C-alpha positions as CSV (number, residue, x, y, z in Angstrom):
1,M,4.9,5.0,29.9
2,M,1.9,7.5,29.6
3,E,2.4,8.8,32.9
4,D,6.3,9.6,31.7
5,H,4.7,11.6,28.6
6,A,2.5,13.2,31.0
7,S,5.0,14.4,33.2
8,S,7.3,15.3,30.8
9,G,4.8,17.8,28.9
10,T,3.5,18.9,32.2
11,D,7.1,19.8,33.2
12,M,8.1,21.8,29.7
13,A,4.9,23.7,30.0
14,A,5.4,24.9,34.0
15,R,8.9,26.2,32.6
16,Q,7.3,29.4,32.1
17,P,4.4,29.6,34.5
18,G,1.7,32.1,33.2
19,E,2.7,33.1,30.1
20,D,0.7,33.3,27.1
21,H,2.1,31.7,23.6
22,T,0.8,32.2,20.1
23,L,0.9,28.6,18.0
24,H,3.1,28.5,15.4
25,I,2.0,25.2,13.0
26,R,4.2,23.9,10.3
27,W,5.0,21.0,8.2
28,S,8.2,19.2,8.5
29,E,8.7,16.5,5.4
30,P,8.8,13.4,6.5
31,K,10.9,10.8,4.4
32,G,10.9,7.5,2.7
33,F,7.2,7.1,2.0
34,V,7.7,5.4,-0.9
35,W,9.4,2.7,0.4
36,L,7.2,2.6,3.8
37,S,4.0,1.9,0.8
38,I,5.7,-0.9,-0.7
39,R,6.7,-2.6,2.1
40,N,3.3,-2.1,3.6
41,F,1.8,-3.8,0.5
42,L,4.3,-6.6,0.5
43,L,3.8,-7.8,4.0
44,T,0.0,-7.0,4.0
45,I,-0.6,-9.6,0.9
46,L,2.1,-11.8,2.7
47,T,0.3,-11.7,5.8
48,L,-3.3,-11.9,4.1
49,G,-4.5,-8.4,4.9
50,I,-3.5,-8.3,8.7
51,Y,-0.4,-6.4,8.6
52,S,-2.5,-3.3,7.4
53,F,-3.6,-2.2,10.8
54,W,0.1,-1.9,11.7
55,G,1.1,-0.4,8.7
56,K,-1.7,1.8,9.0
57,T,-0.1,2.9,12.7
58,E,3.4,3.5,11.2
59,V,1.8,5.8,8.4
60,R,0.1,7.5,10.9
61,R,3.2,8.3,13.3
62,R,5.3,9.7,10.6
63,I,2.2,12.2,9.5
64,W,1.7,12.9,13.0
65,N,5.4,13.1,13.7
66,A,5.5,15.5,10.5
67,V,3.1,18.2,12.5
68,R,5.3,20.5,14.6
69,I,3.4,22.9,17.1
70,N,6.1,25.8,18.0
71,D,8.7,22.9,17.0
72,E,7.1,19.8,19.2
73,P,6.0,17.6,16.9
74,L,3.1,15.3,17.4
75,E,3.1,11.9,18.6
76,Y,0.6,9.1,17.6
77,T,0.5,6.5,20.6
78,G,-2.0,4.1,19.1
79,T,-1.0,0.4,18.0
80,G,-2.0,-1.9,15.0
81,W,-3.0,-4.5,18.0
82,E,-5.2,-2.0,19.5
83,L,-6.7,-1.3,15.4
84,F,-6.9,-5.1,14.8
85,R,-8.1,-6.1,17.8
86,G,-10.9,-3.0,17.1
87,F,-12.0,-4.2,13.7
88,L,-12.1,-8.3,14.9
89,L,-14.5,-7.1,18.0
90,A,-16.5,-4.9,15.2
91,A,-16.7,-7.4,12.6
92,V,-17.6,-9.9,15.7
93,F,-20.6,-8.0,16.4
94,L,-21.8,-5.8,13.6
95,G,-21.0,-8.5,11.2
96,G,-22.5,-11.6,13.3
97,G,-25.4,-9.0,13.7
98,A,-26.2,-8.6,10.0
99,M,-25.8,-12.3,9.2
100,I,-28.4,-13.2,11.7
101,H,-30.3,-10.7,10.8
102,G,-29.9,-11.8,7.1
103,V,-31.2,-15.5,8.4
104,I,-34.2,-14.1,10.2
105,V,-35.4,-12.1,7.1
106,A,-34.7,-15.4,4.9
107,I,-37.1,-17.6,6.9
108,L,-39.8,-14.9,7.3
109,S,-39.8,-14.0,3.9
110,A,-39.9,-17.2,2.5
111,G,-38.7,-16.3,-0.9
112,N,-41.1,-13.1,-0.7
113,E,-38.6,-10.6,-2.0
114,Q,-41.0,-7.5,-1.3
115,L,-41.5,-8.9,2.1
116,A,-37.7,-9.1,2.2
117,Q,-37.1,-5.9,1.5
118,I,-39.1,-4.4,3.9
119,L,-37.8,-6.8,6.9
120,F,-34.5,-5.2,5.7
121,L,-35.3,-1.9,6.3
122,P,-34.6,-1.6,10.1
123,L,-30.8,-3.7,9.0
124,Y,-30.2,-0.1,7.1
125,V,-31.6,2.2,9.4
126,I,-29.6,0.9,12.5
127,G,-26.5,1.0,10.2
128,F,-27.1,4.5,9.4
129,W,-27.3,5.8,12.9
130,L,-24.1,3.4,13.8
131,F,-22.2,4.6,11.4
132,G,-22.6,8.5,13.1
133,L,-21.5,6.3,16.2
134,A,-18.6,5.2,14.0
135,I,-17.0,8.7,13.2
136,Y,-17.6,9.5,16.9
137,R,-15.6,6.8,18.7
138,T,-13.2,6.9,15.5
139,W,-12.3,10.6,16.0
140,R,-12.1,10.2,19.8
141,Y,-9.5,6.7,19.5
142,R,-7.7,9.1,17.2
143,L,-7.4,12.2,19.4
144,R,-6.5,9.9,22.7
145,R,-3.7,8.5,20.6
146,T,-2.5,12.0,20.0
147,R,-0.1,13.8,22.1
148,W,2.0,17.5,22.1
149,R,4.3,18.1,24.6
150,G,3.1,15.0,26.5
151,I,-0.5,16.1,26.6
152,R,-2.5,14.1,25.1
153,A,-6.1,15.0,23.4
154,T,-9.6,13.5,23.6
155,L,-13.4,13.9,22.8
156,A,-14.9,14.1,26.3
157,G,-18.8,14.0,24.8
158,S,-21.2,11.3,24.1
159,P,-21.2,9.0,21.0
160,V,-25.1,8.3,22.1
161,K,-26.1,12.1,21.7
162,Y,-23.6,12.5,18.3
163,A,-24.9,9.8,16.8
164,N,-28.6,10.7,17.2
165,A,-27.9,13.7,15.7
166,Y,-26.1,12.3,12.8
167,F,-29.3,10.4,12.2
168,L,-32.1,12.8,12.7
169,S,-30.2,15.5,11.0
170,G,-29.4,13.1,7.9
171,L,-33.4,12.3,7.8
172,L,-34.6,15.6,7.3
173,V,-31.8,16.3,4.4
174,P,-33.7,14.7,1.6
175,L,-37.0,16.1,2.9
176,S,-35.6,19.4,2.2
177,L,-33.9,18.7,-1.4
178,G,-30.8,18.9,0.4
179,W,-31.2,22.3,1.6
180,L,-30.5,21.9,5.0
181,L,-26.9,20.2,4.2
182,P,-24.9,23.2,5.4
183,W,-27.1,23.6,8.4
184,R,-26.5,19.7,9.2
185,L,-22.5,20.6,8.4
186,R,-22.7,23.2,11.0
187,K,-24.4,21.4,13.6
188,L,-22.2,18.3,13.6
189,H,-19.0,20.4,13.3
190,T,-20.2,22.1,16.6
191,L,-20.9,19.2,18.6
192,M,-18.0,17.5,17.3
193,T,-15.3,20.5,18.8
194,R,-17.1,21.4,21.4
195,D,-16.6,17.7,22.6
196,T,-12.7,18.4,22.0
197,R,-10.4,18.6,24.5
198,I,-6.4,19.2,24.3
199,G,-5.8,17.9,27.7
200,T,-8.0,19.6,30.0
201,A,-8.1,22.8,27.7
202,R,-12.0,22.6,25.4
203,L,-12.0,24.0,22.0
204,R,-15.0,26.7,21.5
205,V,-17.0,27.2,18.5
206,D,-18.4,30.8,18.5
207,P,-22.2,30.6,19.3
208,E,-24.5,29.9,16.3
209,P,-22.3,31.6,13.6
210,A,-24.7,32.8,11.3
211,L,-24.6,30.3,8.2
212,G,-25.2,33.2,5.3
213,P,-21.9,32.5,3.9
214,L,-22.4,28.7,4.1
215,Y,-25.6,29.1,1.8
216,R,-23.8,31.6,-0.6
217,V,-21.5,29.1,-1.4
218,F,-23.8,26.3,-1.2
219,A,-26.6,27.9,-3.3
220,P,-24.5,27.9,-6.6
221,L,-24.1,23.9,-5.9
222,W,-27.6,22.9,-5.6
223,F,-28.2,25.2,-8.9
224,G,-25.5,23.6,-10.7
225,G,-26.5,20.2,-9.8
226,L,-29.9,20.6,-11.8
227,L,-28.2,21.0,-15.2
228,P,-26.4,17.5,-15.5
229,Y,-29.4,16.0,-14.2
230,V,-31.8,17.7,-16.5
231,L,-29.4,16.7,-19.3
232,I,-28.8,13.0,-18.2
233,L,-32.8,13.2,-18.5
234,L,-32.6,14.5,-22.0
235,L,-29.9,11.9,-22.8
236,V,-31.9,9.1,-21.8
237,V,-35.4,10.5,-23.6
238,E,-33.2,10.5,-27.0
239,V,-31.6,7.2,-26.5
240,I,-35.6,6.1,-25.8
241,N,-36.6,8.0,-28.8
242,A,-34.2,6.3,-31.1
243,A,-34.9,2.9,-30.4
244,I,-38.9,3.9,-30.5
245,R,-38.2,5.3,-34.3
246,H,-36.1,2.7,-34.9
247,Q,-39.1,0.3,-34.5
248,G,-41.2,2.8,-36.2
249,G,-43.1,4.2,-33.6
250,Q,-44.1,7.5,-32.2
251,P,-41.6,9.2,-29.6
252,I,-42.2,11.0,-26.8
253,A,-42.7,14.5,-27.5
254,M,-39.8,17.0,-26.0
255,P,-39.6,20.8,-25.1
256,V,-36.1,21.3,-26.3
257,E,-34.9,19.4,-29.4
258,L,-31.0,19.1,-29.2
259,P,-28.7,16.9,-31.2
260,P,-27.3,13.7,-29.3
261,A,-23.7,15.0,-29.7
262,L,-24.4,18.1,-28.4
263,L,-26.2,17.0,-25.2
264,V,-23.1,15.1,-24.5
265,V,-21.1,18.2,-24.7
266,L,-22.8,20.3,-22.3
267,L,-23.0,17.1,-20.2
268,V,-19.3,17.0,-19.8
269,L,-19.2,20.9,-19.1
270,S,-21.9,20.8,-16.6
271,L,-20.1,18.5,-14.9
272,L,-17.0,20.1,-14.9
273,L,-19.1,23.2,-13.7
274,F,-20.6,21.4,-11.1
275,M,-17.4,19.6,-9.9
276,W,-16.0,23.2,-9.7
277,L,-19.0,24.4,-7.5
278,R,-18.4,21.4,-5.2
279,Y,-14.8,22.3,-4.6
280,R,-15.5,25.8,-4.1
281,Y,-18.1,25.0,-1.4
282,L,-15.9,22.2,0.2
283,A,-12.9,25.1,0.5
284,Q,-14.7,27.5,1.6
285,A,-17.1,25.8,3.9
286,T,-14.0,24.2,5.6
287,N,-12.2,27.5,6.2
288,W,-15.5,29.2,7.6
289,L,-15.7,26.6,10.0
290,T,-12.5,26.1,11.4
291,G,-12.3,30.1,11.6
292,H,-14.9,29.6,14.2
293,V,-13.2,27.4,16.6
294,R,-11.3,28.9,19.7
295,L,-9.0,27.6,21.9
296,Q,-8.2,30.2,24.9
297,G,-7.7,33.5,23.6
298,G,-7.0,32.5,20.0
299,R,-8.8,31.2,16.8
300,F,-7.8,29.1,14.4
301,R,-7.8,30.1,10.5
302,L,-7.8,27.7,7.3
303,N,-6.7,29.3,3.8
304,L,-7.5,26.0,1.2
305,R,-8.2,27.2,-2.3
306,P,-10.6,25.3,-4.7
307,M,-8.6,25.0,-7.6
308,R,-5.7,23.8,-5.4
309,L,-7.6,21.4,-3.7
310,F,-9.2,20.0,-7.0
311,L,-5.8,19.6,-8.3
312,L,-4.6,18.0,-5.0
313,H,-7.1,15.4,-4.6
314,L,-7.1,15.2,-8.9
315,G,-2.7,14.1,-8.3
316,N,-3.7,11.7,-5.4
317,L,-6.4,10.1,-7.5
318,F,-4.0,9.6,-10.4
319,I,-1.0,8.3,-7.8
320,I,-3.6,5.9,-6.3
321,L,-4.9,4.6,-9.3
322,L,-1.5,4.3,-11.5
323,S,0.2,3.0,-8.8
324,L,-2.8,0.1,-7.8
325,G,-3.5,1.6,-4.8
326,I,0.2,0.5,-3.3
327,L,1.3,4.5,-2.9
328,A,-2.1,5.6,-1.0
329,P,0.1,6.5,1.8
330,V,2.0,8.8,-0.1
331,A,-1.5,10.2,-1.2
332,Q,-2.5,10.9,2.5
333,K,0.5,12.7,3.1
334,R,0.5,14.9,0.1
335,L,-3.3,16.0,1.6
336,A,-2.0,16.4,5.1
337,R,0.8,18.6,4.2
338,Y,-1.1,20.7,1.9
339,M,-4.2,21.3,4.9
340,V,-1.2,21.3,7.5
341,S,0.7,24.0,5.5
342,N,-2.6,26.3,5.0
343,I,-3.4,26.3,9.0
344,S,-2.6,29.0,11.3
345,F,-3.4,30.2,14.9
346,E,-4.0,33.6,15.9
347,G,-3.9,34.8,19.4
348,A,-2.3,33.1,22.2
349,V,-2.5,29.9,24.5
350,D,-1.7,30.0,28.2
351,L,0.8,26.6,28.0
352,A,1.3,26.4,31.4
353,S,-2.6,25.5,32.1
354,L,-2.8,22.7,30.1
355,R,-3.0,19.9,31.8
356,Q,-3.1,15.8,31.3
357,A,-6.8,14.7,30.3
358,T,-8.2,12.3,33.0
359,D,-10.3,10.0,31.0
360,T,-10.0,6.3,30.6
361,L,-8.2,5.3,27.5
362,E,-10.0,2.3,25.7
363,K,-8.0,-0.9,24.8
364,S,-9.0,-1.4,21.3
365,G,-9.4,1.0,18.5
366,E,-12.2,2.6,16.2
367,G,-13.2,-1.3,15.2
368,M,-16.5,0.2,14.2
369,G,-14.7,2.9,12.0
370,E,-12.6,0.2,10.2
371,F,-15.5,-2.1,9.5
372,F,-17.2,1.1,8.0
373,D,-14.2,2.5,6.4
374,I,-14.6,5.5,7.7
375,D,-12.2,7.7,5.6
376,G,-9.6,4.5,5.4
377,F,-6.8,6.8,7.1
């Protein structure tokens, strides 16, 4: 079956050898997502959660098929069995390993809570490293199950290399009080992108794009986060002082005396400001990273807008909460539609040069990603 898809895609591309084509990316609205969401929910309940893997696969197939590139749909070829098998393997090895470690800690600590916390540290460290490994393996599986014109994508690099970079850069972020976050984002994005292949054609990233544009939107976010933090501290001190006054004691001296009601109002306003700055950073950082990705003679463009992205996430949150999670696929479709509708490609690609990827397909899917619930999609 895979060979048939591959040969079909190669034949289609070979009809116009040597010609460069631009890529037109559009969204074709899929139907029936509300009913699909309800059906997935009911079958998941009836099967005690097992059907969720097949339900997730059907959601992906429909969303992938809604993405059209030069009027050719993407195809998702993963199966529910692959996801279920991957989850079982991860649960056995990761869950079993964690349980064995817990038993060993209980024996060695002999009820000493401080010693137990110290002995649990290696588990947290390994878990953090494994999370990076799971991210890479999850996206590799999804790319390998994604086809366009019969040509599938893949990640051709090392999951261990990515996990090491994820782990080490993550350790540096707290030491910099968060200021290394844009640098880490660029580093991980570059590693993942340069390992991505569309068939045998590799994606490229502009050599070490300067971080100035990222830091110009990150700096206001960082400083904007200080204000609610300070206001929360002031509120905590005010509550403590109220308790001390009630007992007739001497309250803690504060550099600024503000009424509690005013502190609450300022806290709410500061949180709204922080939320706006966060979405501004998220949108512009995603646009910036995408704008440096190249495929052959062209590059991708993304035009996310902070307010539109915020309203979309807010709407999705209400959909999920009000439906008790049943309509989560509808929210996923809305997000995918927004992303696809705002991405474009500038330049040209030689479609005849696209050849099928030759790496070996795994038999189980993103088990670690399911175990860690990487993104729930």
